[in-house]
C-alpha positions in Angstrom: 0.0 0.0 0.0 1.2 3.6 -0.4 0.0 7.0 0.5 -1.7 7.9 -2.8 -3.7 4.7 -2.8 -4.7 5.4 0.8 -6.3 8.8 -0.2 -3.4 10.8 1.4 -2.7 13.9 -0.5 0.9 14.3 -1.3 3.2 16.6 -3.4 3.9 15.2 -6.9 7.2 13.4 -6.6 9.4 11.4 -8.8 12.6 9.4 -8.2 15.2 9.4 -11.0 18.5 7.5 -11.3 20.4 9.6 -13.7 21.1 13.3 -14.2 19.3 13.0 -17.6 16.2 11.3 -16.3 16.1 13.8 -13.2 16.1 16.9 -15.6 13.4 15.2 -17.7 11.2 14.5 -14.5 11.7 18.0 -13.3 10.1 19.2 -16.7 7.1 17.4 -15.7 7.0 18.4 -12.0 7.8 22.1 -13.1 10.1 24.7 -11.4 10.5 25.6 -8.7 11.1 22.0 -7.3 12.7 20.4 -4.4 15.4 17.8 -4.4 15.8 15.5 -1.2 18.1 12.8 -0.2 16.2 9.5 0.2 17.7 9.2 3.8 18.4 12.2 5.7 17.5 14.5 8.4 17.8 18.2 9.6 17.3 19.6 6.1 20.8 18.6 5.0 21.1 18.2 1.2 17.6 19.4 0.7 17.7 22.1 -2.1 15.1 24.3 -3.8 15.6 24.2 -7.6 14.5 27.5 -9.2 15.3 26.5 -12.7 17.0 24.0 -15.1 20.5 25.6 -14.6 20.2 25.3 -10.7 18.9 21.8 -11.2 21.8 20.8 -13.4 24.4 22.2 -11.0 23.0 20.4 -8.0 22.6 17.1 -9.9 26.2 17.3 -11.1 27.4 17.8 -7.6 25.2 14.8 -6.3 26.9 12.6 -8.9 30.2 13.0 -7.2 28.9 11.8 -3.9 28.4 8.4 -2.3 26.1 6.3 -4.6 23.2 6.6 -2.2 23.0 10.2 -3.3 22.8 9.1 -7.0 19.0 8.4 -6.4 17.4 11.7 -7.1 14.1 12.3 -5.0 12.4 15.3 -6.7 9.2 16.9 -5.4 7.0 19.8 -6.4 7.5 22.9 -4.3 4.2 23.6 -2.3 2.9 27.2 -2.1 2.4 27.3 1.8 2.7 29.6 4.7 6.4 29.8 6.1 5.7 26.7 8.2 4.8 22.9 8.2 3.3 20.6 10.8 5.1 17.7 12.6 2.7 15.2 14.2 3.8 12.2 16.2 1.7 9.1 15.9 1.9 6.3 18.4 -0.3 3.3 17.5 -3.6 4.7 16.4 -3.3 8.0 18.1 -1.9 11.4 17.1 -0.3 12.3 20.4 1.2 15.7 19.7 1.8 18.2 16.9 3.8 21.3 16.4 4.0 24.0 13.8 7.6 24.5 12.6 8.2 27.8 11.2 11.0 28.8 8.9 13.9 31.0 10.3 14.0 34.4 8.6 14.8 34.3 4.9 14.7 30.5 4.6 12.0 28.2 3.2 13.1 25.1 5.3 11.4 24.7 8.5 13.9 22.4 10.3 14.6 23.1 13.9 18.3 22.2 13.3 18.4 25.2 10.8 17.0 27.7 13.2 13.2 27.2 12.7 10.9 27.7 15.7 8.2 25.5 17.1 4.8 26.4 18.3 2.0 24.0 19.4 -0.5 22.9 16.8 -4.0 21.9 17.6 -4.8 18.3 16.6 -7.9 18.9 14.3 -10.1 16.0 13.0 -8.6 16.6 9.6 -5.0 16.4 10.8 -5.7 13.3 12.8 -7.5 11.6 9.9 -4.6 12.4 7.5 -1.9 11.4 9.9 -3.6 8.0 10.7 -4.2 7.1 7.1 -0.5 7.9 6.3 0.7 5.8 9.3 -1.5 2.9 8.2 -0.4 3.2 4.6 3.3 2.7 5.5 2.7 0.1 8.2 3.9 2.4 10.9 3.5 2.0 14.6 5.5 5.1 15.9 6.0 7.7 13.3 6.4 11.4 12.7 4.2 12.8 10.0 5.2 16.0 8.3 2.4 18.0 6.7 2.1 21.2 4.7 -0.8 23.5 4.3 -1.0 24.1 0.6 -2.7 27.2 -0.3 -4.4 25.5 -3.2 -4.7 21.9 -2.2 -5.2 22.0 1.5 -3.4 19.8 4.1 -0.9 17.3 2.4 1.7 14.9 3.8 5.3 15.4 2.5 7.1 12.8 4.8 6.4 10.0 7.0 9.4 9.4 9.2 10.2 6.1 10.9 13.0 7.6 13.0 11.5 11.0 13.8 13.0 13.4 16.3 10.6 14.8 19.0 12.7 16.9 21.2 11.1 20.2 20.1 7.7 18.6 20.2 8.0 17.5 23.8 9.4 20.9 24.8 6.6 22.7 23.0 3.7 20.6 23.9 4.9 19.4 27.4 3.6 15.9 26.3 6.0 13.0 27.5 6.4 11.4 24.1 9.2 8.9 25.2 7.0 7.7 28.0 4.0 7.3 25.7 6.3 5.2 23.3 7.6 3.0 26.1 4.0 2.5 27.4 2.8 1.6 23.9 5.7 -0.8 23.2 5.3 -2.5 26.6 1.5 -3.2 25.8 2.5 -4.8 22.5 4.6 -7.3 24.5 1.7 -8.5 26.6 
């Protein structure tokens, strides 16, 4: 099962395995677009590609890196407020959510890059989308990252199996590690 088949709205995304196929894929996604590593965190190696020249330069650099970075994950850029949402799902419950705001002049919302967090209310729409995304990937404890598209509404752009929650705990004052341990101990019974 995947997110799209589970009725979870996501940005258009394509994986490519050569510079030429990536450039072709970007023509269908349209610029601006985002390139991400298939495995990563803290916003590292995530770049906004404004045009074909920028894309060509970034792709050429990636070709010189470790082979894992030769898988080009390309995603449409979503017109959104300067924030996204990180929700923590444990089992069948969205236990906490925060808004992650971009630092001044940046489009990325990662806390490691200077973003700031604010508590986010868990609405029915947010909960429904997070639980669908979690089920679609077979997750038990995940971080779901969402964006508020100005045109398409709430959409999921990542489901993280090794999510960080330090800023979520600090911002919401919810004992996420304790809830994780409780959940896992119930599974063993």
